C-alpha positions, 0 to 999 in steps of 0.5 A, a space after each residue: 639475071 638472078 636474085 637471091 633473097 631471104 633465107 628461112 630463119 635457122 630455127 627450122 632444120 629443113 630448109 630447102 633452096 629453091 629457084 623460080 624463073 619468071 619465063 613470061 613477058 609480064 611482072 609477076 608477084 610471088 609469095 609463100 602464104 601456106 606457112 603461118 610463121 613466116 612471110 614471103 612475097 616478092 616481085 619478079 620481072 620477066 627473064 629474072 631468076 629468084 633463088 629463095 630458102 623455103 620449107 619443103 612443105 611450102 607452096 609458091 603462088 604466082 600471080 601475073 600482072 596485067 594493066 588492070 589487076 593480077 591474075 592467079 597463074 599457078 601454085 607450085 610446091 617448093 619441093 618441086 622448085 629445090 636445087 641441087 647443090 654440087 660442091 660450090 655449084 648450084 644446079 638449077 632446073 625448073 621445067 625447061 629452064 636450066 642454069 648454073 650458078 656458081 658462088 662467084 656469081 652471087 651478089 
């Protein structure tokens, strides 16, 4: 399953399309906190791919949910999560997780 969410305001010219896949068996909370002029925080369920726009200098913080609290798991530069566009098809690769998402699959 893929979620496609908020885009960066058009006032920013250097926006990139990014992808993050929750390959764990736990709910994760992801957020971008190093860009002071914007706010991005989402819950990503296990097996869900999140597509989002970000600035190249942004970093995605990943927090994994446990029964009692959340644990900081990773901090990934959004430039490493950037996806490639090929015509009307978006090619996604993050680590060993690969997917092809065409425009017809978007909600």
